[in-house]
C-alpha positions as CSV (number, residue, x, y, z in Angstrom):
1,X,0.0,-0.1,0.0
2,X,1.2,3.4,-0.9
3,X,2.2,5.6,2.2
4,X,-0.1,8.8,2.3
5,X,2.2,12.0,3.3
6,X,0.4,13.8,6.2
7,X,0.6,17.7,5.4
8,X,-0.9,20.7,7.4
9,X,-3.9,22.5,5.8
10,X,-1.6,25.5,5.1
11,X,0.9,23.1,3.4
12,X,-1.7,21.4,1.5
13,X,-2.8,24.6,0.1
14,X,1.2,24.9,-1.5
15,X,1.1,21.5,-3.0
16,X,0.9,21.6,-6.9
17,X,-2.9,20.4,-8.0
18,X,-1.4,18.7,-10.9
19,X,1.7,16.8,-9.9
20,X,1.1,16.8,-6.2
21,X,4.7,18.2,-5.7
22,X,5.5,20.3,-2.7
23,X,7.9,22.3,-4.7
24,X,6.2,25.4,-5.5
25,X,7.0,29.0,-5.3
26,X,5.0,32.1,-4.9
27,X,4.9,34.2,-8.0
28,X,2.5,37.0,-6.7
29,X,0.2,37.8,-3.8
30,X,-3.1,39.6,-4.9
31,X,-5.4,41.3,-2.9
32,X,-9.0,40.3,-3.8
33,X,-10.3,44.0,-4.0
34,X,-7.5,44.5,-6.8
35,X,-9.3,41.6,-8.6
36,X,-12.5,43.0,-8.1
37,X,-11.5,46.1,-9.8
38,X,-9.8,44.4,-12.6
39,X,-12.7,42.3,-13.4
40,X,-15.3,45.4,-13.3
41,X,-13.0,47.2,-15.6
42,X,-12.8,44.5,-18.3
43,X,-16.7,44.0,-17.9
44,X,-17.4,47.7,-17.8
45,X,-19.3,47.0,-14.4
46,X,-19.7,49.9,-11.8
47,X,-17.0,50.2,-9.2
48,X,-17.9,48.0,-6.2
49,X,-20.5,45.8,-8.2
50,X,-18.4,42.8,-7.2
51,X,-17.9,41.4,-3.7
52,X,-15.8,38.5,-4.1
53,X,-14.2,38.7,-0.8
54,X,-17.7,38.9,1.0
55,X,-18.7,36.4,3.9
56,X,-16.1,33.7,4.7
57,X,-13.9,34.4,1.5
58,X,-10.2,35.4,2.1
59,X,-9.2,38.9,1.1
60,X,-5.7,37.8,-0.4
61,X,-4.9,35.0,-3.0
62,X,-1.3,33.6,-4.1
63,X,-0.4,32.9,-7.4
64,X,2.0,30.1,-7.3
65,X,4.0,27.9,-9.7
66,X,5.3,24.5,-9.6
67,X,8.8,23.8,-10.2
68,X,8.3,20.6,-11.9
69,X,5.4,20.5,-14.0
70,X,5.4,24.5,-14.5
71,X,1.8,24.6,-13.4
72,X,0.6,28.0,-12.2
73,X,-2.5,27.9,-9.8
74,X,-4.2,30.3,-7.3
75,X,-4.5,29.5,-3.5
76,X,-6.6,29.0,-1.8
77,X,-8.6,27.9,-4.5
78,X,-11.9,29.8,-4.3
79,X,-14.2,29.2,-7.3
80,X,-17.1,31.7,-8.2
81,X,-20.7,30.5,-7.3
82,X,-24.0,31.0,-9.1
83,X,-24.4,34.8,-8.1
84,X,-20.9,35.4,-9.6
85,X,-21.7,34.1,-12.9
86,X,-25.2,35.5,-12.9
87,X,-23.6,38.9,-12.7
88,X,-21.0,38.5,-15.4
89,X,-23.5,37.0,-17.5
90,X,-22.3,35.3,-20.9
91,X,-19.4,37.6,-21.5
92,X,-16.7,35.2,-22.6
93,X,-18.4,32.8,-25.0
94,X,-20.9,32.9,-27.4
95,X,-21.6,30.6,-30.2
96,X,-19.1,27.9,-31.9
97,X,-15.6,28.3,-31.2
98,X,-12.4,27.0,-32.6
99,X,-12.1,24.1,-30.0
100,X,-15.7,23.2,-30.7
101,X,-15.4,23.1,-34.6
102,X,-12.1,21.2,-34.1
103,X,-14.1,18.6,-31.8
104,X,-16.5,18.0,-34.6
105,X,-13.9,16.3,-36.6
106,X,-13.3,13.6,-33.9
107,X,-17.0,12.6,-33.5
108,X,-18.1,9.6,-35.1
109,X,-22.1,8.7,-36.0
110,X,-22.6,6.1,-33.5
111,X,-21.1,8.0,-30.6
112,X,-23.0,9.0,-27.5
113,X,-21.9,12.1,-26.0
114,X,-21.7,13.7,-22.6
115,X,-20.9,17.5,-22.7
116,X,-19.8,18.8,-19.3
117,X,-19.8,22.3,-18.8
118,X,-22.1,22.9,-22.0
119,X,-22.5,26.5,-21.3
120,X,-25.1,28.1,-23.8
121,X,-25.3,24.7,-25.7
122,X,-23.8,25.8,-28.8
123,X,-21.5,22.8,-29.2
124,X,-24.3,20.3,-27.9
125,X,-26.7,21.6,-30.6
126,X,-23.9,21.4,-33.5
127,X,-22.8,17.7,-32.3
128,X,-26.1,16.5,-32.1
129,X,-26.1,16.5,-35.9
130,X,-23.1,14.4,-36.1
131,X,-23.5,11.8,-33.3
132,X,-26.5,9.4,-32.4
133,X,-26.9,11.3,-29.0
134,X,-25.9,14.0,-26.8
135,X,-26.5,14.9,-23.4
136,X,-25.6,18.3,-22.4
137,X,-24.9,19.3,-18.6
138,X,-24.2,22.7,-17.0
139,X,-24.9,24.2,-13.5
140,X,-25.8,27.6,-15.1
141,X,-29.2,28.6,-16.5
142,X,-27.7,29.9,-19.6
143,X,-28.1,26.7,-21.7
144,X,-30.3,27.2,-24.8
145,X,-31.0,24.0,-26.5
146,X,-32.9,23.7,-29.7
147,X,-35.5,20.7,-29.6
148,X,-33.7,17.8,-31.3
149,X,-34.5,14.1,-30.9
150,X,-30.7,13.2,-30.8
151,X,-30.3,15.9,-27.7
152,X,-31.3,16.3,-24.4
153,X,-30.4,17.9,-21.2
154,X,-29.3,17.0,-17.6
155,X,-30.6,19.2,-14.9
156,X,-27.5,20.4,-12.9
157,X,-23.7,19.6,-13.2
158,X,-22.3,16.1,-12.7
159,X,-19.4,17.8,-11.2
160,X,-19.1,17.6,-7.2
161,X,-17.2,20.2,-5.2
162,X,-14.5,17.7,-4.3
163,X,-13.7,17.2,-7.8
164,X,-15.2,13.9,-8.3
165,X,-18.4,13.0,-10.7
166,X,-21.8,12.5,-9.4
167,X,-24.4,10.0,-10.7
168,X,-23.7,10.3,-14.4
169,X,-26.9,10.4,-16.4
170,X,-27.5,7.1,-18.6
171,X,-27.3,7.5,-22.3
172,X,-30.5,6.3,-24.0
173,X,-28.9,4.9,-27.1
174,X,-26.2,2.7,-25.7
175,X,-24.9,1.6,-22.4
176,X,-22.3,4.2,-21.9
177,X,-21.3,7.5,-23.1
178,X,-18.3,6.8,-25.6
179,X,-17.3,10.5,-25.7
180,X,-17.0,12.9,-22.9
181,X,-16.4,16.7,-23.8
182,X,-15.2,19.5,-21.4
183,X,-14.4,22.6,-23.1
184,X,-12.9,25.6,-20.9
185,X,-13.9,24.0,-17.8
186,X,-10.8,22.7,-16.3
187,X,-9.5,26.1,-15.1
188,X,-12.4,26.7,-13.2
189,X,-12.1,23.5,-10.9
190,X,-10.4,23.4,-7.3
191,X,-9.3,19.8,-7.9
192,X,-8.7,19.2,-11.6
193,X,-6.8,16.1,-11.2
194,X,-9.5,14.4,-9.2
195,X,-12.0,15.3,-12.1
196,X,-9.7,14.0,-14.7
197,X,-9.1,10.7,-12.6
198,X,-12.7,10.2,-12.2
199,X,-13.6,10.7,-15.8
200,X,-10.9,8.2,-16.8
201,X,-12.7,5.7,-14.6
202,X,-16.0,6.4,-15.9
203,X,-14.9,6.1,-19.6
204,X,-15.5,2.8,-21.5
205,X,-12.4,0.9,-22.6
206,X,-12.6,2.7,-26.2
207,X,-14.0,5.9,-24.9
208,X,-12.6,9.4,-25.5
209,X,-12.3,12.6,-23.5
210,X,-12.3,16.0,-25.7
211,X,-11.1,18.9,-23.9
212,X,-9.8,22.5,-24.2
213,X,-8.3,25.1,-21.6
214,X,-7.1,28.6,-22.0
215,X,-3.4,28.7,-22.9
216,X,-1.5,30.9,-20.3
217,X,1.3,31.3,-23.0
218,X,-0.8,33.0,-25.4
219,X,-0.7,36.4,-27.4
220,X,-3.0,38.9,-25.7
221,X,-4.2,42.3,-26.4
222,X,-4.2,43.0,-22.4
223,X,-1.6,42.8,-20.1
224,X,-3.7,41.3,-17.6
225,X,-7.4,40.1,-18.3
226,X,-9.8,40.0,-15.3
227,X,-11.5,36.9,-16.0
228,X,-8.0,34.9,-16.1
229,X,-8.1,35.5,-12.0
230,X,-10.3,33.9,-9.3
231,X,-13.0,33.5,-8.8
232,X,-13.2,32.8,-12.7
233,X,-10.0,31.0,-13.3
234,X,-8.3,29.1,-10.7
235,X,-5.5,27.8,-12.8
236,X,-3.0,29.0,-15.8
237,X,-2.6,25.9,-18.0
238,X,0.2,25.5,-20.5
239,X,0.9,22.5,-22.8
240,X,3.4,21.0,-20.2
241,X,1.4,21.2,-17.3
242,X,-2.1,20.0,-19.1
243,X,0.0,16.9,-20.4
244,X,1.3,16.3,-16.9
245,X,-2.2,16.4,-15.5
246,X,-3.4,13.8,-17.9
247,X,-0.6,11.5,-17.6
248,X,-1.1,11.5,-13.6
249,X,-4.9,10.7,-14.3
250,X,-3.9,7.8,-16.4
251,X,-5.1,9.4,-19.8
252,X,-3.1,9.0,-22.9
253,X,-3.1,11.8,-25.6
254,X,-4.2,11.0,-29.0
255,X,-4.2,14.2,-30.5
256,X,-3.1,17.7,-29.5
257,X,-3.5,21.2,-31.0
258,X,-2.8,24.8,-30.3
259,X,-5.0,27.5,-31.6
260,X,-2.9,29.9,-33.9
261,X,-2.7,33.4,-34.9
262,X,-1.9,34.3,-38.4
263,X,-2.6,37.9,-38.7
264,X,0.2,40.7,-39.0
265,X,-2.5,43.2,-38.3
266,X,-3.5,41.4,-35.0
267,X,-0.2,41.1,-34.1
268,X,0.7,44.9,-34.4
269,X,-2.6,46.3,-33.1
270,X,-2.5,43.6,-30.1
271,X,0.9,44.6,-29.1
272,X,0.0,48.2,-28.9
273,X,-2.9,47.6,-26.8
274,X,-1.2,45.3,-24.6
275,X,1.4,48.4,-23.8
276,X,-1.2,50.7,-23.4
277,X,-3.1,48.3,-21.0
278,X,0.1,47.7,-19.0
279,X,0.7,51.4,-18.0
280,X,-2.8,51.7,-17.2
281,X,-2.9,48.5,-14.8
282,X,-3.5,48.7,-11.1
283,X,0.3,49.4,-9.9
284,X,-0.4,46.7,-7.2
285,X,-0.6,44.0,-10.0
286,X,1.3,45.8,-12.8
287,X,4.6,43.9,-12.0
288,X,3.5,40.2,-12.6
289,X,6.8,37.9,-12.8
290,X,6.5,35.7,-15.9
291,X,3.7,37.6,-17.7
292,X,5.0,37.3,-21.4
293,X,5.3,39.8,-23.8
294,X,3.2,39.7,-26.8
295,X,6.1,39.4,-29.3
296,X,7.2,35.9,-27.5
297,X,3.6,34.3,-28.2
298,X,2.8,36.0,-31.6
299,X,1.2,32.9,-33.1
300,X,-0.2,31.3,-30.0
301,X,-3.9,31.5,-29.8
302,X,-6.5,31.3,-26.9
303,X,-6.7,27.6,-26.4
304,X,-5.1,24.2,-26.0
305,X,-7.0,21.2,-27.3
306,X,-6.6,17.7,-26.6
307,X,-8.3,14.2,-27.4
308,X,-7.4,11.6,-24.8
309,X,-8.3,8.0,-23.8
310,X,-7.8,5.6,-21.1
311,X,-4.0,4.4,-20.8
312,X,-4.3,0.7,-20.8
313,X,-1.1,0.4,-18.9
């Protein structure tokens, strides 16, 4: 039997949530108040509209980096609740995105698909014309599904607070879902490795997981984006840390892609906007160690995309 290392509650907050290494270091300590102002600015909300530190929430958060897998994460991990997402609304994603369109190429006509974190349901609706059955699940009330005999929704999220999976809905056309998809979900979860491990156990032998996450090493028009921080994003993923998480969860990568930008106009305009936004940033969070200059990531787009399966080892 493997020995379980005992750690104090404080020390456990500093373990890498991907590889469980204690070798992590602080990148930046941030006040919740500064993050409130940053998010309000980006979403054009009135000053003071957010109260992310209300109640029992801490007033300070740390961005830490793992020296092993290079994963960056915020601690303590405090995800946003339904009130937060009701306030910010559907500001981030509308319609089909790059990762959605790419995923359609990896679906088969006889697949039964469970879409976790379906959002407004755009991908679920598109996938229902490709596969035999789609079940869309999301904890928010923003899902809008067009009536379709191949498409149905599950009331509530299948994700549990501890990172595990609840009782999964049973597909109507087969014994198990052959494909599970999660687009832009993993960065929101306090315990992403537990979730990936639970999904690996839930997949049938020939099943696949299709997922995408924001690429922290991407070209950006803003020096800092409010929704990259808690309580919206709890993790900053890169290709190395994502692959480390998948390996730790006993998932083997079949395909991996990075969204790309091939637009000289976007590079020039975006670089100028980045410089302006850096000068306008709150002094308390202006100097963020390791924040990449746009010129280092010209062709790197917003998302990382992988198709994985259970490792038979």
